[in-house]
All heavy atoms as an XYZ file, in Angstrom:
922
protein
N      15.505     -0.337      7.180
C      15.434     -1.775      7.045
C      15.218     -2.385      8.451
O      15.888     -2.044      9.396
C      16.754     -2.297      6.474
C      16.796     -3.810      6.239
S      18.298     -4.453      5.494
C      18.689     -3.310      4.218
N      14.252     -3.290      8.580
C      13.987     -3.984      9.760
C      14.498     -5.392      9.605
O      14.466     -5.967      8.542
C      12.485     -4.058     10.057
C      11.876     -2.701     10.177
O      12.481     -1.845     10.740
N      10.704     -2.524      9.629
N      14.974     -5.987     10.696
C      15.456     -7.385     10.665
C      14.635     -8.231     11.623
O      14.521     -7.836     12.759
C      16.957     -7.485     10.988
O      17.688     -6.668     10.123
C      17.485     -8.887     10.866
N      14.115     -9.333     11.147
C      13.356    -10.203     12.032
C      14.220    -11.121     12.821
O      15.416    -11.059     12.689
C      12.247    -10.991     11.212
C      12.902    -11.876     10.148
O      14.000    -12.339     10.299
N      12.200    -12.072      9.079
N      13.628    -12.019     13.576
C      14.357    -12.893     14.496
C      15.369    -13.817     13.702
O      16.349    -14.226     14.223
C      13.410    -13.824     15.261
C      12.491    -13.073     16.186
C      11.248    -12.576     15.474
O      10.699    -13.222     14.548
O      10.751    -11.513     15.829
N      15.067    -14.090     12.438
C      15.912    -14.966     11.693
C      17.031    -14.196     10.954
O      17.825    -14.769     10.253
C      15.136    -15.803     10.630
O      14.478    -14.913      9.765
C      14.111    -16.706     11.343
N      17.010    -12.863     11.075
C      18.026    -12.074     10.489
C      17.693    -11.658      9.013
O      18.500    -11.082      8.353
N      16.502    -12.059      8.519
C      16.106    -11.694      7.197
C      15.459    -10.279      7.159
O      14.560    -10.033      7.923
C      15.138    -12.728      6.642
C      14.669    -12.345      5.212
C      15.730    -14.093      6.636
N      16.005     -9.410      6.312
C      15.463     -8.045      6.395
C      14.152     -7.887      5.648
O      13.897     -8.467      4.637
C      16.574     -7.225      5.711
C      17.242     -8.188      4.802
C      17.076     -9.511      5.425
N      13.272     -6.976      6.190
C      12.194     -6.428      5.448
C      12.606     -4.961      5.195
O      13.070     -4.335      6.089
C      10.825     -6.449      6.218
O      11.024     -5.828      7.461
C      10.399     -7.916      6.497
N      12.479     -4.517      3.980
C      12.958     -3.262      3.571
C      11.856     -2.232      3.536
O      10.781     -2.458      2.967
C      13.644     -3.364      2.182
C      14.161     -1.996      1.694
C      14.736     -4.353      2.215
N      12.070     -1.057      4.141
C      11.184      0.072      4.063
C      11.556      0.925      2.869
O      12.745      1.350      2.782
C      11.196      0.928      5.323
C      10.612      0.201      6.526
O       9.478     -0.167      6.449
O      11.353      0.025      7.509
N      10.646      1.075      1.922
C      10.889      1.869      0.714
C      10.183      3.177      0.707
O       9.109      3.336      1.266
C      10.434      1.096     -0.543
C      11.170     -0.239     -0.855
C      10.617     -0.743     -2.210
C      12.645      0.011     -1.005
N      10.742      4.122     -0.020
C      10.075      5.392     -0.291
C       9.837      5.432     -1.844
O      10.297      4.545     -2.561
C      10.943      6.544      0.176
S      12.532      6.738     -0.626
N       9.194      6.441     -2.279
C       8.889      6.552     -3.721
C      10.153      6.608     -4.572
O      10.186      6.002     -5.641
C       8.047      7.803     -3.961
C       6.596      7.697     -3.465
C       5.769      8.903     -3.756
O       6.254      9.882     -4.379
O       4.589      8.928     -3.351
N      11.182      7.211     -4.087
C      12.432      7.355     -4.849
C      13.078      6.026     -5.110
O      13.738      5.849     -6.119
C      13.392      8.286     -4.094
N      12.916      5.057     -4.212
C      13.557      3.726     -4.324
C      12.644      2.717     -5.024
O      13.124      1.623     -5.405
C      13.863      3.182     -2.978
C      14.812      4.047     -2.179
O      15.705      4.698     -2.837
O      14.702      4.064     -0.975
N      11.359      3.023     -5.223
C      10.389      2.025     -5.737
C      10.806      1.451     -7.101
O      10.686      0.305     -7.361
C       9.002      2.657     -5.729
C       7.936      1.633     -5.888
C       7.436      0.923     -4.789
C       7.409      1.362     -7.111
C       6.400     -0.011     -4.915
C       6.353      0.450     -7.282
C       5.901     -0.214     -6.123
N      11.191      2.327     -7.999
C      11.535      1.894     -9.355
C      12.655      0.937     -9.356
O      12.591     -0.166     -9.963
N      13.694      1.207     -8.637
C      14.876      0.333     -8.590
C      14.587     -0.963     -7.845
O      14.876     -2.040     -8.318
C      16.078      1.056     -7.902
O      16.286      2.231     -8.624
C      17.291      0.149     -7.937
N      14.006     -0.827     -6.679
C      13.802     -2.017     -5.774
C      12.662     -2.925     -6.179
O      12.640     -4.086     -5.866
C      13.651     -1.519     -4.317
C      14.813     -0.890     -3.761
C      15.982     -1.851     -3.570
O      15.762     -3.037     -3.317
O      17.153     -1.391     -3.713
N      11.620     -2.373     -6.892
C      10.454     -3.140     -7.209
C      10.313     -3.317     -8.751
O      10.362     -4.432     -9.261
C       9.187     -2.542     -6.664
C       7.928     -3.322     -7.038
C       9.262     -2.443     -5.102
N      10.162     -2.189     -9.456
C       9.888     -2.296    -10.868
C      10.991     -2.885    -11.705
O      10.742     -3.523    -12.696
C       9.471     -0.907    -11.376
C       8.292     -0.253    -10.691
C       8.000      1.105    -11.279
C       7.023     -1.134    -10.794
N      12.258     -2.630    -11.279
C      13.403     -3.174    -12.031
C      14.015     -4.405    -11.382
O      15.042     -4.900    -11.837
C      14.499     -2.003    -12.155
C      13.973     -0.848    -12.937
C      14.928      0.284    -12.895
O      16.086      0.196    -12.398
N      14.557      1.415    -13.445
N      13.351     -4.922    -10.390
C      13.948     -6.076     -9.658
C      13.881     -7.335    -10.526
O      12.884     -7.566    -11.192
C      13.142     -6.321     -8.378
O      13.611     -7.432     -7.695
N      14.934     -8.098    -10.490
C      15.051     -9.346    -11.215
C      14.250    -10.466    -10.512
O      13.796    -11.452    -11.171
C      16.451     -9.792    -11.409
C      17.286     -8.769    -12.139
C      17.927     -9.307    -13.342
C      18.829     -8.373    -14.076
N      18.193     -7.598    -15.059
N      14.057    -10.353     -9.195
C      13.276    -11.289     -8.504
C      11.923    -10.726     -8.142
O      11.712     -9.510     -8.099
C      14.044    -11.728     -7.187
C      14.224    -10.629     -6.163
C      15.038    -11.041     -4.963
O      14.993    -12.182     -4.559
O      15.703    -10.162     -4.404
N      10.943    -11.581     -7.864
C       9.614    -11.133     -7.515
C       9.680    -10.332     -6.238
O      10.584    -10.484     -5.355
C       8.810    -12.391     -7.306
C       9.525    -13.453     -8.062
C      10.966    -13.026     -7.996
N       8.737     -9.375     -6.078
C       8.716     -8.544     -4.927
C       7.262     -8.485     -4.319
O       6.323     -8.189     -5.057
C       9.170     -7.073     -5.214
C       9.211     -6.223     -3.954
C      10.521     -7.048     -5.935
N       7.159     -8.749     -3.035
C       5.908     -8.630     -2.323
C       5.934     -7.286     -1.594
O       6.806     -7.021     -0.708
C       5.719     -9.699     -1.295
C       4.396     -9.759     -0.535
C       3.199     -9.948     -1.489
C       4.419    -10.836      0.559
N       5.077     -6.346     -2.025
C       5.082     -4.990     -1.495
C       3.840     -4.855     -0.538
O       2.728     -5.115     -0.894
C       4.958     -3.906     -2.569
C       4.882     -2.522     -1.986
C       6.076     -4.055     -3.590
N       4.126     -4.429      0.697
C       3.114     -4.200      1.679
C       2.894     -2.684      1.839
O       3.819     -2.008      2.288
C       3.491     -4.788      3.032
N       1.762     -2.202      1.435
C       1.393     -0.759      1.725
C       0.774     -0.763      3.119
O      -0.131     -1.505      3.403
C       0.379     -0.255      0.653
C       1.075      0.002     -0.632
C       1.248     -0.958     -1.577
C       1.503      1.337     -0.927
C       1.788     -0.654     -2.815
C       2.061      1.602     -2.141
C       2.229      0.606     -3.079
N       1.316      0.144      3.958
C       0.881      0.189      5.339
C       0.927      1.583      5.872
O       1.331      2.554      5.142
C       1.865     -0.671      6.215
C       3.224     -0.053      6.284
C       4.164      0.008      5.306
C       3.799      0.638      7.400
N       5.283      0.697      5.759
C       5.037      1.074      7.051
C       3.378      0.881      8.690
C       5.897      1.781      7.921
C       4.156      1.578      9.562
C       5.437      2.010      9.165
N       0.493      1.770      7.116
C       0.598      3.091      7.805
C       0.884      2.869      9.253
O       0.400      1.855      9.810
C      -0.664      3.898      7.613
N       1.749      3.641      9.842
C       2.159      3.416     11.256
C       1.053      3.586     12.227
O       1.084      2.977     13.326
C       3.302      4.465     11.481
C       3.085      5.491     10.421
C       2.438      4.829      9.260
N       0.004      4.345     11.949
C      -1.132      4.550     12.878
C      -2.088      3.394     12.851
O      -3.014      3.325     13.728
C      -1.832      5.875     12.539
C      -2.209      5.978     11.101
C      -1.517      6.652     10.101
C      -3.342      5.397     10.470
N      -2.168      6.539      8.917
C      -3.299      5.775      9.078
C      -4.409      4.631     10.889
C      -4.253      5.390      8.181
C      -5.366      4.229      9.987
C      -5.300      4.645      8.673
N      -2.044      2.457     11.897
C      -3.021      1.415     11.729
C      -2.654      0.243     12.663
O      -1.611     -0.387     12.515
C      -3.008      0.945     10.295
O      -3.689     -0.299     10.153
N      -3.588     -0.098     13.572
C      -3.382     -1.229     14.434
C      -3.284     -2.564     13.599
O      -2.483     -3.386     13.950
C      -4.564     -1.329     15.412
C      -4.440     -2.483     16.372
C      -3.296     -2.250     17.366
N      -3.215     -3.418     18.265
C      -2.117     -4.047     18.586
N      -0.999     -3.673     18.124
N      -2.149     -5.086     19.387
N      -4.065     -2.691     12.565
C      -4.004     -3.886     11.692
C      -2.599     -4.011     11.085
O      -2.081     -5.133     11.043
C      -5.069     -3.859     10.639
N      -2.021     -2.940     10.668
C      -0.679     -2.960     10.097
C       0.370     -3.350     11.145
O       1.306     -4.037     10.854
C      -0.303     -1.617      9.435
S      -1.294     -1.254      7.921
N       0.178     -2.826     12.361
C       1.118     -3.142     13.395
C       1.105     -4.629     13.732
O       2.158     -5.259     13.865
C       0.767     -2.329     14.625
C       0.958     -0.866     14.515
C       0.414     -0.045     15.654
O       0.013     -0.587     16.664
N       0.381      1.267     15.510
N      -0.061     -5.221     13.784
C      -0.212     -6.611     14.089
C       0.353     -7.432     12.909
O       1.031     -8.448     13.041
C      -1.658     -6.997     14.309
C      -1.900     -8.497     14.374
C      -2.150     -6.292     15.603
N       0.070     -6.987     11.683
C       0.475     -7.706     10.448
C       1.975     -7.643     10.255
O       2.537     -8.492      9.486
C      -0.260     -7.071      9.271
C      -0.184     -7.844      7.982
C      -0.620     -9.136      7.932
C       0.310     -7.256      6.842
C      -0.556     -9.842      6.737
C       0.344     -7.926      5.676
C      -0.098     -9.252      5.621
N       2.681     -6.768     10.923
C       4.131     -6.666     10.707
C       4.863     -7.962     11.011
O       5.809     -8.371     10.346
C       4.704     -5.528     11.586
C       6.044     -5.069     11.130
O       6.160     -4.756      9.920
O       6.960     -5.010     11.937
N       4.401     -8.722     12.008
C       5.028    -10.000     12.343
C       4.815    -11.044     11.210
O       5.710    -11.828     10.979
C       4.492    -10.563     13.672
O       3.129    -10.867     13.584
N       3.680    -11.008     10.545
C       3.438    -11.845      9.396
C       4.394    -11.497      8.281
O       4.941    -12.402      7.628
C       1.930    -11.813      8.920
C       1.801    -12.581      7.672
C       1.062    -12.299     10.053
N       4.647    -10.210      8.059
C       5.575     -9.835      6.996
C       6.947    -10.321      7.315
O       7.719    -10.797      6.419
C       5.600     -8.305      6.865
C       4.292     -7.643      6.277
C       4.435     -6.139      6.325
C       4.044     -8.173      4.912
N       7.392    -10.313      8.543
C       8.680    -10.820      8.970
C       8.782    -12.298      8.684
O       9.785    -12.809      8.168
C       8.943    -10.551     10.436
C       9.137     -9.085     10.722
C       9.326     -8.802     12.214
O       9.342     -9.705     13.066
O       9.448     -7.628     12.567
N       7.691    -13.039      8.954
C       7.648    -14.507      8.665
C       7.749    -14.746      7.187
O       8.397    -15.674      6.723
C       6.365    -15.100      9.226
C       6.303    -15.111     10.777
C       4.960    -15.609     11.216
O       4.140    -16.143     10.431
O       4.643    -15.453     12.435
N       7.053    -13.891      6.370
C       7.113    -14.032      4.946
C       8.464    -13.768      4.354
O       8.936    -14.455      3.492
C       6.054    -13.078      4.284
C       4.621    -13.470      4.440
C       3.718    -12.316      4.006
C       4.309    -14.736      3.639
N       9.134    -12.737      4.936
C      10.533    -12.433      4.524
C      11.418    -13.651      4.714
O      12.238    -13.954      3.838
C      11.040    -11.171      5.225
N      11.226    -14.337      5.785
C      12.050    -15.476      6.124
C      11.688    -16.642      5.155
O      12.538    -17.306      4.599
C      11.788    -15.899      7.557
O      12.562    -17.073      7.881
N      10.407    -16.904      4.953
C       9.915    -18.009      4.120
C      10.305    -17.817      2.680
O      10.543    -18.742      1.941
C       8.412    -18.146      4.241
N      10.399    -16.558      2.243
C      10.620    -16.240      0.799
C      12.081    -15.899      0.555
O      12.445    -15.545     -0.582
C       9.727    -15.122      0.353
C       8.238    -15.408      0.330
C       7.412    -14.199      0.047
C       7.903    -16.499     -0.596
N      12.953    -15.963      1.531
C      14.355    -15.554      1.357
C      14.984    -16.294      0.222
O      14.900    -17.520      0.064
C      15.113    -15.929      2.640
C      16.550    -15.465      2.570
C      17.329    -15.798      3.828
O      16.838    -16.608      4.665
O      18.409    -15.217      4.019
N      15.583    -15.501     -0.702
C      16.208    -16.052     -1.875
C      15.288    -16.323     -3.038
O      15.701    -16.690     -4.143
N      13.986    -16.129     -2.807
C      12.963    -16.406     -3.841
C      12.171    -15.140     -4.229
O      11.785    -15.024     -5.349
C      12.028    -17.480     -3.342
C      12.730    -18.821     -3.115
C      11.848    -19.677     -2.183
C      12.594    -20.912     -1.708
N      13.549    -20.660     -0.667
N      12.021    -14.268     -3.243
C      11.246    -13.008     -3.494
C      11.623    -12.057     -2.359
O      11.914    -12.496     -1.213
C       9.769    -13.261     -3.512
N      11.618    -10.745     -2.622
C      11.824     -9.753     -1.660
C      10.523     -9.344     -1.008
O       9.471     -9.404     -1.670
C      12.388     -8.449     -2.272
C      13.794     -8.618     -2.731
C      14.362     -7.218     -3.055
C      13.895     -6.687     -4.375
N      14.582     -5.513     -4.824
N      10.561     -8.961      0.229
C       9.382     -8.413      0.967
C       9.753     -7.024      1.402
O      10.782     -6.788      2.073
C       9.048     -9.272      2.195
C       7.847     -8.628      2.943
C       8.719    -10.669      1.770
N       8.996     -6.020      0.883
C       9.261     -4.621      1.173
C       8.005     -3.953      1.704
O       6.890     -4.440      1.467
C       9.792     -3.864     -0.027
C      11.079     -4.513     -0.561
C       8.773     -3.780     -1.185
N       8.146     -2.890      2.422
C       7.071     -2.090      2.926
C       7.090     -0.690      2.391
O       8.180     -0.103      2.323
C       7.150     -2.055      4.470
C       6.931     -3.384      5.120
C       7.305     -3.405      6.625
C       6.703     -2.334      7.391
N       6.934     -2.423      8.857
N       5.922     -0.141      2.095
C       5.787      1.276      1.661
C       4.783      1.925      2.530
O       3.600      1.471      2.644
C       5.331      1.300      0.190
C       5.070      2.736     -0.209
C       6.386      0.713     -0.764
N       5.203      3.035      3.198
C       4.225      3.778      3.998
C       3.319      4.535      3.046
O       3.751      5.402      2.320
C       5.031      4.746      4.866
C       4.155      5.570      5.813
O       3.068      6.011      5.482
N       4.701      5.753      7.019
N       2.068      4.141      3.116
C       1.081      4.697      2.169
C       0.839      6.200      2.347
O       0.520      6.924      1.366
C      -0.274      3.947      2.312
N       0.997      6.647      3.608
C       0.825      8.068      3.829
C       2.001      8.938      3.302
O       1.786     10.016      2.807
C       0.681      8.350      5.372
C      -0.685      7.779      5.918
O      -1.580      7.662      5.108
O      -0.683      7.561      7.125
N       3.208      8.375      3.403
C       4.403      9.110      2.986
C       4.637      8.967      1.484
O       5.401      9.741      0.956
C       5.631      8.591      3.749
C       5.600      8.953      5.184
O       4.804      9.827      5.630
O       6.410      8.388      5.933
N       3.973      8.020      0.837
C       4.178      7.760     -0.556
C       2.779      7.863     -1.308
O       2.343      6.900     -1.880
C       4.785      6.362     -0.791
O       6.022      6.274     -0.116
N       2.242      9.068     -1.241
C       0.918      9.221     -1.754
C       0.803      8.981     -3.236
O      -0.191      8.472     -3.702
C       0.377     10.642     -1.433
C       0.063     10.890      0.086
C      -0.359     12.352      0.249
C      -1.036      9.991      0.518
N       1.779      9.403     -3.997
C       1.769      9.142     -5.469
C       1.680      7.635     -5.768
O       0.906      7.219     -6.619
C       2.960      9.734     -6.161
C       2.893     11.260     -6.245
O       1.780     11.830     -6.018
O       3.961     11.898     -6.452
N       2.458      6.844     -5.074
C       2.415      5.355     -5.277
C       1.043      4.861     -4.863
O       0.451      3.974     -5.504
C       3.511      4.667     -4.468
C       4.920      4.804     -5.002
C       5.877      4.143     -4.072
C       5.017      4.221     -6.405
N       0.539      5.326     -3.733
C      -0.786      4.874     -3.196
C      -1.890      5.178     -4.205
O      -2.779      4.296     -4.416
C      -1.088      5.535     -1.868
O      -0.148      5.193     -0.892
N      -1.821      6.350     -4.842
C      -2.853      6.734     -5.846
C      -2.645      5.841     -7.102
O      -3.565      5.294     -7.629
C      -2.803      8.211     -6.107
C      -3.651      8.536     -7.315
C      -3.225      9.012     -4.935
N      -1.365      5.755     -7.577
C      -1.079      5.029     -8.759
C      -1.544      3.574     -8.683
O      -2.099      3.046     -9.648
C       0.396      5.070     -9.054
C       0.800      4.398    -10.310
C       1.289      3.131    -10.516
C       0.677      4.926    -11.656
N       1.525      2.879    -11.796
C       1.135      3.966    -12.556
C       0.227      6.127    -12.153
C       1.136      4.125    -13.905
C       0.255      6.332    -13.511
C       0.708      5.344    -14.377
N      -1.332      2.968     -7.510
C      -1.686      1.528     -7.367
C      -3.083      1.366     -6.665
O      -3.414      0.254     -6.226
C      -0.626      0.764     -6.634
C       0.588      0.604     -7.492
C       1.763      1.353     -7.229
C       0.572     -0.213     -8.601
C       2.860      1.258     -8.066
C       1.685     -0.378     -9.422
C       2.816      0.388     -9.164
O       3.928      0.270     -9.985
N      -3.855      2.430     -6.579
C      -5.224      2.410     -6.116
C      -5.332      1.737     -4.728
O      -6.178      0.877     -4.483
C      -6.126      1.712     -7.125
C      -7.626      1.995     -6.853
O      -7.925      3.062     -6.305
O      -8.427      1.123     -7.157
N      -4.490      2.217     -3.798
C      -4.516      1.690     -2.428
C      -5.617      2.385     -1.669
O      -5.527      3.567     -1.390
C      -3.132      1.914     -1.698
C      -2.015      1.296     -2.563
C      -3.189      1.315     -0.302
C      -2.143     -0.161     -2.822
N      -6.712      1.690     -1.406
C      -7.860      2.262     -0.724
C      -7.999      1.770      0.677
O      -8.803      2.314      1.431
C      -9.097      1.968     -1.518
C      -9.069      2.573     -2.894
C     -10.350      2.338     -3.685
O     -11.359      1.874     -3.184
N     -10.311      2.633     -4.926
N      -7.278      0.720      1.055
C      -7.348      0.140      2.400
C      -5.995     -0.390      2.726
O      -5.260     -0.827      1.888
C      -8.408     -0.941      2.436
O      -8.544     -1.452      3.718
N      -5.661     -0.334      4.024
C      -4.395     -0.912      4.441
C      -4.581     -1.904      5.540
O      -5.540     -1.789      6.299
C      -3.388      0.217      4.922
C      -4.106      1.107      5.918
C      -2.883      0.988      3.762
C      -3.172      2.023      6.626
N      -3.781     -2.881      5.608
C      -2.668     -3.150      4.659
C      -3.167     -3.703      3.359
O      -4.192     -4.391      3.297
C      -1.857     -4.229      5.432
C      -2.817     -4.907      6.319
C      -3.839     -3.876      6.717
N      -2.409     -3.410      2.321
C      -2.617     -3.992      0.999
C      -1.307     -4.570      0.539
O      -0.317     -3.892      0.608
C      -3.155     -2.912     -0.017
O      -4.477     -2.520      0.375
C      -3.183     -3.479     -1.417
N      -1.321     -5.770      0.016
C      -0.167     -6.428     -0.531
C      -0.289     -6.511     -2.026
O      -1.329     -6.819     -2.525
C      -0.019     -7.885      0.006
C       0.211     -8.051      1.515
C       0.276     -9.560      1.831
C       1.437     -7.341      1.946
N       0.778     -6.135     -2.738
C       0.877     -6.252     -4.182
C       2.049     -7.121     -4.454
O       3.131     -6.853     -3.900
C       1.008     -4.893     -4.881
C      -0.123     -3.910     -4.757
C       0.265     -2.619     -5.468
C      -1.387     -4.464     -5.327
N       1.906     -8.112     -5.308
C       2.979     -9.017     -5.680
C       3.393     -8.706     -7.101
O       2.632     -8.827     -8.014
C       2.525    -10.469     -5.593
C       3.607    -11.474     -5.789
C       4.704    -11.560     -4.940
C       3.536    -12.343     -6.891
C       5.726    -12.500     -5.144
C       4.593    -13.254     -7.086
C       5.673    -13.330     -6.200
O       6.636    -14.223     -6.453
N       4.649     -8.245     -7.228
C       5.195     -7.825     -8.545
C       6.068     -8.935     -9.118
O       6.971     -9.426     -8.386
C       6.043     -6.558     -8.365
C       5.233     -5.334     -8.169
C       4.706     -5.038     -6.907
C       4.998     -4.409     -9.188
C       3.954     -3.915     -6.693
C       4.242     -3.295     -8.953
C       3.736     -2.993     -7.717
N       5.905     -9.249    -10.364
C       6.749    -10.132    -11.092
C       7.224     -9.365    -12.340
O       6.397     -8.894    -13.178
C       6.011    -11.448    -11.511
C       6.892    -12.362    -12.341
C       5.487    -12.140    -10.267
N       8.495     -9.230    -12.527
C       9.106     -8.490    -13.603
C       8.533     -7.099    -13.739
O       8.242     -6.633    -14.790
C       8.948     -9.260    -14.902
C       9.698    -10.614    -14.903
C       9.509    -11.424    -16.147
O       8.720    -11.051    -17.040
O      10.136    -12.444    -16.268
N       8.334     -6.425    -12.573
C       7.888     -5.074    -12.546
C       6.373     -4.825    -12.747
O       5.905     -3.766    -12.727
N       5.647     -5.937    -12.864
C       4.167     -5.857    -13.051
C       3.436     -6.427    -11.884
O       3.744     -7.527    -11.442
C       3.770     -6.640    -14.330
O       4.526     -6.148    -15.458
C       2.322     -6.495    -14.605
N       2.449     -5.684    -11.314
C       1.657     -6.225    -10.226
C       0.797     -7.415    -10.760
O       0.016     -7.247    -11.731
C       0.804     -5.072     -9.751
C       0.851     -4.102    -10.804
C       2.005     -4.338    -11.661
N       1.000     -8.598    -10.185
C       0.278     -9.765    -10.610
C      -0.791    -10.217     -9.624
O      -1.688    -10.989     -9.995
C       1.230    -10.930    -10.803
C       2.409    -10.575    -11.809
C       1.918    -10.531    -13.253
N       1.249    -11.718    -13.656
C       1.836    -12.853    -14.131
N       3.148    -12.870    -14.258
N       1.134    -13.849    -14.485
N      -0.751     -9.738     -8.352
C      -1.680    -10.204     -7.323
C      -1.862     -9.050     -6.324
O      -0.926     -8.374     -6.009
C      -1.126    -11.467     -6.630
C      -1.906    -12.035     -5.510
C      -3.246    -12.648     -6.044
C      -1.095    -13.089     -4.775
N      -3.110     -8.941     -5.875
C      -3.486     -7.935     -4.880
C      -4.196     -8.647     -3.753
O      -5.145     -9.413     -3.991
C      -4.377     -6.848     -5.483
C      -4.913     -5.854     -4.475
C      -5.918     -4.870     -5.097
N      -5.187     -3.997     -6.020
C      -4.793     -2.791     -5.728
N      -5.059     -2.267     -4.561
N      -4.154     -2.060     -6.595
N      -3.757     -8.346     -2.531
C      -4.446     -8.899     -1.347
C      -4.709     -7.731     -0.375
O      -3.774     -6.979     -0.039
C      -3.587     -9.950     -0.644
C      -3.365    -11.174     -1.461
S      -2.147    -12.308     -0.746
C      -0.716    -11.682     -1.529
N      -5.945     -7.527      0.042
C      -6.305     -6.408      0.869
C      -6.652     -6.974      2.271
O      -7.437     -7.942      2.409
C      -7.491     -5.655      0.333
C      -7.919     -4.509      1.238
C      -7.115     -5.079     -1.109
N      -6.076     -6.337      3.313
C      -6.340     -6.798      4.679
C      -5.300     -7.744      5.211
O      -4.318     -8.057      4.496
N      -5.448     -8.155      6.429
C      -4.571     -9.030      7.009
C      -4.815    -10.499      6.637
O      -5.925    -10.817      6.207
C      -4.551     -8.942      8.572
O      -5.883     -9.294      8.992
C      -4.220     -7.550      8.991
N      -3.849    -11.317      6.713
C      -3.983    -12.766      6.469
C      -2.831    -13.462      7.151
O      -1.850    -12.886      7.553
C      -3.966    -13.022      4.968
N      -2.932    -14.757      7.250
C      -1.850    -15.543      7.836
C      -0.746    -15.728      6.821
O      -0.959    -15.605      5.605
C      -2.383    -16.943      8.297
O      -2.742    -17.699      7.127
C      -3.505    -16.843      9.268
N       0.403    -16.082      7.344
C       1.531    -16.457      6.481
C       1.142    -17.561      5.485
O       1.451    -17.443      4.288
C       2.734    -16.855      7.353
C       3.890    -17.450      6.616
C       4.843    -18.098      7.683
N       5.926    -18.796      7.070
C       5.924    -20.072      6.780
N       4.922    -20.809      7.064
N       6.981    -20.647      6.234
N       0.483    -18.545      5.981
C       0.085    -19.714      5.140
C      -0.883    -19.283      4.029
O      -0.724    -19.786      2.912
C      -0.465    -20.797      6.035
C       0.500    -21.498      6.931
C       0.832    -20.626      8.201
O       0.096    -19.713      8.526
O       1.890    -20.934      8.815
N      -1.805    -18.435      4.387
C      -2.806    -18.022      3.349
C      -2.121    -17.166      2.319
O      -2.423    -17.364      1.104
C      -3.874    -17.224      4.035
N      -1.167    -16.346      2.656
C      -0.491    -15.526      1.662
C       0.387    -16.435      0.791
O       0.414    -16.287     -0.421
C       0.337    -14.413      2.302
C      -0.642    -13.478      3.008
C       1.191    -13.711      1.296
C       0.021    -12.509      3.949
N       1.119    -17.346      1.399
C       1.996    -18.222      0.574
C       1.136    -19.096     -0.352
O       1.589    -19.366     -1.470
C       2.830    -19.118      1.524
C       3.909    -18.356      2.301
C       4.562    -19.313      3.285
C       4.960    -17.751      1.328
N      -0.048    -19.493      0.077
C      -0.918    -20.267     -0.822
C      -1.353    -19.443     -2.036
O      -1.416    -19.987     -3.136
C      -2.127    -20.744      0.009
N      -1.586    -18.128     -1.814
C      -1.928    -17.259     -2.918
C      -0.767    -17.044     -3.937
O      -0.962    -16.870     -5.116
C      -2.425    -15.920     -2.461
C      -3.681    -15.903     -1.682
C      -4.805    -15.748     -2.606
C      -6.104    -15.519     -1.837
N      -7.241    -15.462     -2.683
N       0.469    -17.182     -3.406
C       1.630    -16.945     -4.216
C       2.035    -18.256     -4.948
O       2.808    -18.165     -5.936
C       2.827    -16.477     -3.334
C       2.647    -15.148     -2.681
C       3.835    -14.840     -1.812
C       2.408    -14.011     -3.696
N       1.536    -19.324     -4.503
C       1.919    -20.639     -5.091
C       1.757    -20.750     -6.608
O       2.635    -21.217     -7.282
C       1.176    -21.782     -4.386
C       1.804    -23.116     -4.664
C       1.267    -24.182     -3.762
C       2.018    -25.479     -3.979
N       1.625    -26.509     -3.083
N       0.666    -20.240     -7.208
C       0.530    -20.258     -8.665
C       1.621    -19.529     -9.400
O       1.803    -19.746    -10.612
C      -0.831    -19.612     -8.919
C      -1.603    -19.753     -7.652
C      -0.515    -19.701     -6.572
N       2.376    -18.667     -8.693
C       3.434    -17.930     -9.362
C       4.767    -18.610     -9.238
O       5.823    -18.029     -9.455
C       3.513    -16.500     -8.779
C       2.231    -15.704     -9.011
C       1.306    -15.604     -8.034
C       2.077    -15.090    -10.200
C       0.150    -14.893     -8.235
C       0.905    -14.349    -10.427
C      -0.080    -14.276     -9.474
N       4.705    -19.865     -8.856
C       5.911    -20.717     -8.739
C       6.881    -20.197     -7.680
O       8.112    -20.386     -7.844
C       6.601    -20.942    -10.088
C       5.802    -21.690    -11.029
O       5.067    -22.614    -10.641
O       5.852    -21.373    -12.261
N       6.356    -19.610     -6.623
C       7.240    -19.235     -5.516
C       7.336    -20.503     -4.669
O       6.374    -20.930     -4.047
C       6.674    -18.043     -4.728
C       7.502    -17.786     -3.476
C       6.567    -16.814     -5.602
N       8.536    -21.069     -4.622
C       8.759    -22.257     -3.867
C       9.145    -21.798     -2.441
O       9.992    -20.935     -2.254
C       9.857    -23.108     -4.468
C       9.464    -23.478     -5.909
C      10.124    -24.328     -3.628
C      10.643    -24.083     -6.712
N       8.469    -22.374     -1.490
C       8.749    -21.997     -0.095
C       8.750    -23.234      0.772
O       8.204    -24.268      0.425
C       7.706    -20.984      0.397
C       6.332    -21.476      0.293
C       5.740    -22.164      1.382
C       5.577    -21.333     -0.834
C       4.461    -22.658      1.334
C       4.242    -21.834     -0.912
C       3.724    -22.501      0.185
O       2.473    -22.942      0.108
N       9.314    -23.063      1.941
C       9.276    -24.118      2.927
C       8.174    -23.838      3.920
O       7.889    -22.691      4.277
C      10.606    -24.118      3.674
C      11.770    -24.528      2.789
C      13.121    -24.580      3.536
O      13.085    -24.676      4.794
O      14.132    -24.483      2.846
N       7.551    -24.879      4.413
C       6.455    -24.668      5.352
C       7.031    -24.642      6.745
O       8.052    -25.059      7.079
C       5.453    -25.836      5.245
C       4.669    -25.726      3.947
C       3.601    -26.738      3.984
C       2.773    -26.549      2.700
N       1.532    -27.257      2.666
């Protein structure tokens, strides 16, 4: 678990935790598939921390290492990293590939009634 400047955690998940933390979650979950060797993922990490803060109490933000969780990567057809999947009631409802700003990601989540502060 990583904690950003505001103290809001972003959770690192493995395949064993995915079912409980994502598929069975009562709240929406934004899952970031990433890899430690990817410069884009390293840069994008600060955006994920901002998202965790903005979505606190409304949705969880978690990270899955795509290299360490190959079965999940294949199952969810992760072909490029970073890839974000937004799960609602255990079902992926939105896919975003590549980096984006906090504002752009929150705008994509708005149709799912995720209320956030700017």
